[in-house]
Structures are given as structure tokens and as C-alpha cells.
N, C-alpha and C positions, 0 to 999 in steps of 0.2 A: 629730060630736063638736065641742063648742064650744071655740074657741081661747081660751087664758088671756090676760087682759090683763096688760100689763107692770106690774111692781111700782112703777116710778118713772114718774110722770106728768110731762108738760110738761118734757122734757129740753132743756137749753140747746143750741141748734143749734151753738154755737161749739165744743162738745165732740165733735161728730160729725166723722168724716173729711171732709177738704176735697176738693172735686173738682179743684182746681188743684195738688194735691200739696204744699200748704203747710199746715202745722199752725199754727193761730193760738192764741195764749194765751187762756185762759178769761177771762170777763168780770170775774172776781174778781181777776185778776192786775194788779199795779202794779209798775213797775220799782223796784229797790232804790235807796235814796238813797246818795250817795257817802260813802265812809268818811272820817271826819275825818282830815286830814293832820297829821303830827307836826311841830310848829313847829321842833323841833331837828334834824329830818332834813335832810341836805344832798344835793341832786341834782347829780351831776357835769355840768359843762358840756361841750358837744362841742368837740373839738379842731379848730381851723381853720388853725393855722400851727405851724411848728417852726423853731427857729434853733439854730445852734451858738454856742459861746462863743469869741470871737476874743481871743487872748492877745497881749500886748505886753510885752517885757522892758524893765525899767527900766535906764537907763544910769548912774544915780547911786545907787540903793538896792539893798541885798542882803538876803537872808533869813537865817534862822538857820544855814543851811549855807553861807553866803558865796556863794550863787548870786544872780544878778540877780533882784530881786523882779519878780513878774509882776502885771500889771493886766489886767483883762478887761472886755469889753462884749459885748452880743449882736451877732452879725455881721449886717451889712446886705447881705452878698453870699451867704453860705452860709445862706440862709433860704428858706422856701417857704410858700405859703399857698394855700388852696383858692380858686379863682376865684369871684368874686361871682355869676356866672351858672351856676356848677357845671359849666362846660365842661372843666375840667382844673385844673392847678396852676400858679401863677405863681412862678417861681424867681428869686432875686435876681441870679444870674449868667446864666442861660440863658433868661430870659423865660418865655413861656407854653408849658407842656407839655400836650399834649392828654390826654384821658381814656384813649385807647388807649395812649399812651406810658407813663403812670404806673399803668396797671391792675395790681393785685396788689402794689404797692410801698407799704410803710408810709410815712406822711408823715414820721416821724422819720428814716427812711433817706434820703429825698429831700433832707434838709438836708445830707447828706454826699455829694451827687452829684458835686461837684467833686473830692473826694478819690478817689472811684471812677473818675472820668474820667481823673484823672492816672495812676492805676494802669493803666488801659486804654491810655493813650498811651505809657507806658513799655514795656509788653509789645509794643505794635504797633511801636515804634521798634526794639526789640531783635530783633524777629522777622525783620528783614532779614538777620541773621546766622545764621538757621536756629535749630533747637531745640538745647538743650544745658543748661548749668549757669548759673543766674542768681544773682548775689550781691546780697543786700538788707540794708542797714543801717537800724536803727530800725524793726524789723518790726511793732511794736505801734502805731506811728503810723498814722492812718487811710489815708493815701495808700500807705504801704509795705505795710500789711496787704492792701490791695486788689491791689497788685502781686504779693504772694506767692501769693494765691489764683488770680488770673487767669493768672499765668505757669505755675503748677502745672497748672491746667486745660488749658493749651495744650500740655502734654506736656514741660515743662521740669523739670529738677531744681533746686530752690530751696534755697540755703543762707541761712537767715534769721538775722540777728544782732539780738537784742533789746537795746535801748539800756539804759544803766545806770539810767535812771529807773524801769524796770520789770523789770530782770533779777532782782530779788529776789522777784518775784511768780511762784512756781512754777506756779501754775495758768495764768497768761498764757503762760508759756514752753511748757507742755505743749500748750495750744490751738494755738499757732503751729506746733508740731511736727506737729500733726494736719493743719493746712492745707497744709504743705509735704510733699507725697506722697513716698514712698520712690522713689529713694534720697536725696531731700532731707531736711533736718532743720533744727532751730532751735538756736542756741547763744546764750549770754549774751555781753555786751560784754566781760566779764572774760576769757573764753576767746579771743575774737577779737583781744584785745590782744597775745597771744603769737604772734609772727610765725611761728615754726617750727610750732607746733601748728595754727595756722589754715591754713598752707600745706599741711600733711600732710592735713588734713581735706578741703580743697578738692580735692587730688589724688586722695584716696580716692573722693570722690563723682564727680568728672568723668572720671577715667581708670581707677580701680580700683586695687587693691593687688596687687602681685606676690607670690605665695607662694614664699618661698625654702625649699627643702628643708633639713632639719636635717642637719648634718654629724656622723654618728655617731662618727667617729674623734675629732673635736674634743670631743664630749661625754665620751668616755672619758678624754681627756687632762685636761679640766677636773675631772672627778671625782677622778682620782688626785691632782691638785694640792690639791683640797679635803681629801681624806683625810690627806695629808701635813701640811697646816697644822693640821688637827684634832688629830692625835697629837702634834705639836710643842707645841701650846698646853696640852694636858691630859696631858702625860707624867707629871706628878706623881701622877696617879691610879693606885694600885696594881692596881685591878681591870681596867684597860685591857689588852687583849691586845697582844702585841708583833708588829707587822707591819712588815717591812722594805720599803724603797723598791724594791729590786730585785725582791722577791717580788711586789709590787704591779704592777710593770711587766710581768713575764713571765706571771703566772698570772691576771690579771684581764682577761678578754676582754669583748667586747661582749655575748656570750651570758650571761655571768655578771652583767654590769651589768643586762641586761634582767630576769634572775631577781631580782636585788637590789631593783630598782624594784618588781617585782611583789609582793614581800613587803609593801611599804608600802601598796600598793593593797589587798591582802587585809586588812591590819590596819585600814586606814581603813574598809573595808566592815563589819568586825566591830564597830568602835566606833560606827558609825552605826546598826547594827541592835541594839546593846546585847547582843551575843552573844560577848563576849570569852572564849575558852576558858581554863580553869584550867591551871596549870603554870608553867613558867619565864616570867619577864617578857620582853617584847620588847626585845632588846638588839642594836641595829644593829652595834656594833663586833665582838661575838662572832659575829654572823651573817656579817659580812664575813670574819672569820678562818676560819670553817668552809667558806665557799665557796672561798677561796683554796687550801684543803687538799684540795678535792674535784675530781673530773674533771667537766668541763662537760657531756659527753655523758650521764653518769649523772644529773646534776642535771636536765637537760632531759627525760630519760626519766621521772624521778619527777614532773616538772611539765610535762606535754605542752601545757597551755594557754598557757604563757608565750610561746612563739614565735608562736602564733596571735594572742594579745593584742598582741604587739609590732608585728605587721603591720597591726593595725586602725587605722582613720582616724577616731577619735572626737574630737569637739571637746574642748578642754582637755586632751587626751592628748599626751604627748611621747614617741612611740614611738622605739625605738632602731633597729629594722630598717627602718622605713618613714619617711614624711614626714608631719608633722602637717597636718591640715586647718585652714586659717585661718578662724576664725568671723566675721571682719570683711571678708573678701574679697567682691567682687561679680563676678558673671558678666558677660560682654560685653553681654548683653541688659539688665542691671540698671544699668550705669553711666550717669551723667547725660549724658555727652558733653562736648565742649569748652566752655570758658567763652564765653558770648555777650555778657556785659556785666554792669554793676553798677548798682544803684539806691540812692541815698542819700537818706534822709528827714531833713529839717532838724529838729533838736531844739534847744531853748534852749541847752543846754550846748555842743553842737557849733557852733552859730552864734556863740556868744561866743568859743570857742577859735579858730575860723577867722578871726574879725575881728581878734583879737589877733595872730595870726601874720601876717596880711596887713599890719597896721599896722607890724609890726617890719621889714618890707622883705625883700629877697631874700637877705640874709646868713644863712647857716645858724646862725651864732653868735647873731645877734640874734633869730632865730626860737626857738632853744633857750632863750635868756634869757626871752623872752616867755612860753613855756610854763611855765617855773619859777614864774612869778608867778600862774599860774592855779590853780584848785582841783583837787583830785584827780579829781573827777567830770568836769571839763572836759578834763583831760589824758587821762583814760581814753577819753572819747568821741572825742577827736582821734586817739589811737593806734589805736583799733579801726577807725574810719572810714578812716584812712590805709592800714591793712592791706588793707581791702576795695578801696580805690581802686587801690593799687599792684598788687594781684593781677590786677585787670581790665586795667590798663595793660600789665602784663608779657605778657598774652596778646594785646595789641594791640586790645582791645575798648573800647567806649564806656562812659562813666560819666554817668548821668543823675541830676538832682536833682528830688525831688518834695516838696511841702509847703512850698515857699519857694524861696530862692535862696542860693547860696554863691559867694564870689568865685573866679573861675577855672574854673567849671564851668557846663555847659549845663543849664538847666531844661527839663522836658518842655513841649511845646506841644500843648494839647488841641484836637481838632477835633470837628466834629459827629459823625463816625464813632465817636470815642471815647465821646461822650456816649450814643449809641445802644447801644454795647457795654456800657457801665456800667448803663444802664437795664434791658437784657435780663438781665444777671447779677444785678441786685438784685431782680428780680421773684420773688415766692414762687409756686411752681408748685402748682396745685390738687391734682394727684395725690399729690405727696410732702409738701406743706406745708413745703417748704424752698426756699431760694434758693442760687444758686451763689456769691454774694458776701455775706459776713457781716461785721459790725462789732461791736466792744465798745462798748456805749452805756449811759448812765444817763439816764433821762428825768425831768425836773422839770416837773410839771404846773402851770405858772403860770396856766393858764386857770381852775384851781380855787382856787389860793392865790397871790395876786400876789407875795408875799414869796419864793416859790420861785425866781423869776428871780435875785434877789440872792444867794440861797443857792447856786444853781448856779454863779454867778460866783465866789463864795467857795471852793467846792469845787474849781473848775478852777484857781484861782490858788494854792492852798496847796502847799507843798513835797511832792513825791512824791505827787501827787494820784491816781495809779493809771492803769491803761491804758484806762479807759472814757471815751469821748467824752461830754461833758456836753451834753445836748439839752434845750432849753426849749420847751415847747409852750404855746400860748395859744389 
């Protein structure tokens, strides 16, 4: 049988399978021409450097809040840039950092390396006192925020005080609370100003609270006194029953008081459920009169759940026969431990107040007069920071300064070990996409728009500029 000839003659060999496993385009193929570019489209430039904004307080000018006016420039120390040969990053303070050292760390974070290292230095210094409770003032400042996170990670309980500049920012306060692990927490400067309240909170975190059992006899005595005052005040009401003081003393026992309280509990539950029964209205004076005329054993027999409820230890419950459970008490395993020290972050308001007090001299009267001439924000900052300092000193512990210097106090000293600790904490892990050390930052891309550098300085120097550090990239 004759074989049929193929329908297509002279097939292009380039269309046939190649022997070298490479498919070549046909002879008719020509590469497409490039798409025309949009002349209005902007292509982002790569980021090669990042800098913080360095602030300086004016000694002669004040802003609208009568605070010293702030001027700013791009920092020449807290800045970093990618090395020209790509071998790492050149930092303004710490020189060349190798690629291994900065691997996984955003360039914007590296501009805050000194703040992170100060936090690491503070934690390292206080670690000599063991683990316990660390007090931090100015917790939204970069150095103090690093201290809060690193101290908490090291197993300390941190009581962080948010300065008055940011205390009205509820989101910032909540975020700092999240960084200070339980039993640590964050409070505002206005709370820390109150010496008694602040001291009680420090004691509750570091030592725990002692649960004092309720004195049931005293509860009955107080109730009888309240009933007497009630009837004396509203004696003109003809509908009030007549209850004598002697009758109240003799016939109103702790069991009847428990039953009386239980009636309010039942009534409250009915109101919450919306199932108030029909009938006579709920009248406490008449209820009290009927209880005084009844035998307590028969009352408890009619209400067997009353005595069981009275012995229960429910939060928010004030039992008559038992002792209430404190909802704020901490177990021995939960307490933060003894105070190990305090860390104070220098803020513009605190620096101004401390300078005024130092200038006034050692006389308490002169210092008090100097404080009277300060603004409310400056006095508040001084009062809150003083409470933090005095609490640490009363425990015989050290007070460290970060983010600057204050007269009469020791500033932290950063070592190479602290820099390494900070770099490791700032590194974003591949498996979790998170870092152990975080900051509040706002990035201004001056590499794309040159005017953003001036805008960043403007935002950083305006009153109440917010808790975010202004970072300028180029």
C-alpha cells in the first residue's frame, strides 16, 4: 500500500523539535517593541540613608503653650547610610556595621540604634541588682521605650510612665501597656504625680496586695447606723414603717443581713433579665420591718440558697459569712519582685524644670519659688519624675538617665556589648516577621521629594508633635 504524502510540503525546520531541548522561536518571530513610557509617571528612588531629627530647645523663645520653642536639624550622629561598596552600613556614631550585623534590620530603625543601645545599657546596668520591678519615666521616648521592652523581655516587671507630651494619646499609652508585660503596666504622668496613688501601685506590682478579710460584725454595725440615719432623715414620710433602735440592735443578726442583701441581688438579676414579677413594689424599709418580726431560722429555711451564696467567693461580691476575693491581688508567682532601679528619659519639659530648680540653689524655698514660675506641664513633669526617683532611692536603688543628661544624675554608658544587644533585638526574624524591639516612627521620603526633609523638621518641632520619631530617608 502506497504511503500518503504529507499535506504540508517544505516544513520550516525551526518549527520542528530541537535536539538540544531548546525550543527556538519561528523565523517569523520578532521581539515586541518597548511600551512607550508615561512622561508623568514617577519612579521611586532607592533609599540609601536614614537620619533622625535632632531637636534643640530655645533659651529665649516660647511657643503658644509658653514652652521653649524647639528648633531642629537632621542629626549628623544618629544617621546611617549604605556603604558605597555594599559591604554594610556606615553609622554616624558607631562607624561601619557589617552586613551580618545589620542583616534583617530596616535602615530606618538603624538610625535609632543609639536609643536602642541606651536602653540595653540601662537594662544591663540594673541587671546587677537581679530581676524585679523597673520604673521608667518618659516611656514613649525612643530610649525609654527600648528600656521598657528589653527590661520586660529580661523578666522584669516594668511600671512605665508616659510623659505629659503624649499622655493624652490613648493609643500610645495602650501600646506601651502591651510592651510592659504583666504584672507591669503603663500609666500617665498625671497619675504618677500623685504620690500616694503611685506608691500604692508600685507596692501592688512589686510586693502584691494583702487581702484583708471583711469584719462581718463591723458590717452589721455600719448597716444599723445607716438605717438609723435614714429613718431620722425621712421620718416625715407617713409611709415609712416604725423601727426602733433597740429592736434593730436585738433582732437584726448577720443571717438576716445576708438575707436582706440577697433580696437586692435577686432584684438586680430580675431587672437585668427584664423579668420583674407583678405585685407589690420592691420596698426595702417594709422588707426590713418584716425581717425584724420574723425568726431567722424560718427565713433561712425558706431561702436555703442564701447561706450558700454568702459563703461564695465571687469577684465583686461582699459576702457576710466569708471573705471577699480581691480581684486586684497578685499571687506570689505573679508579683514583679523588689524594685531594682529607675530609668528617666530626658524630655524638653523635664530638662527645663530641672535646670530651673538647679539654678535656684539648694534652698527648698528658692526651689519652690522657681517651680511656681514654670508652666503647668513643666511642674507636672518634675513632680512625676521626682516621685519615680524618690521611690527608687527609698528602695536604695540606682537612677539612670537616658536620652540626654540631667544635673545630679548619672547617664548610661553605652558599650559595644550594648550595641550588639540592640542590633539583635532590632532584627526582624524570618519565621515570625517580627522583632523583639520596636519603635514608633514616621518616615519622610526626602529621596523622592526633597522638601520632605524640611517638612519632617517642621512636624518634629511643632507643639505636641506626637510619640512617633521623625525619620528622614534619602
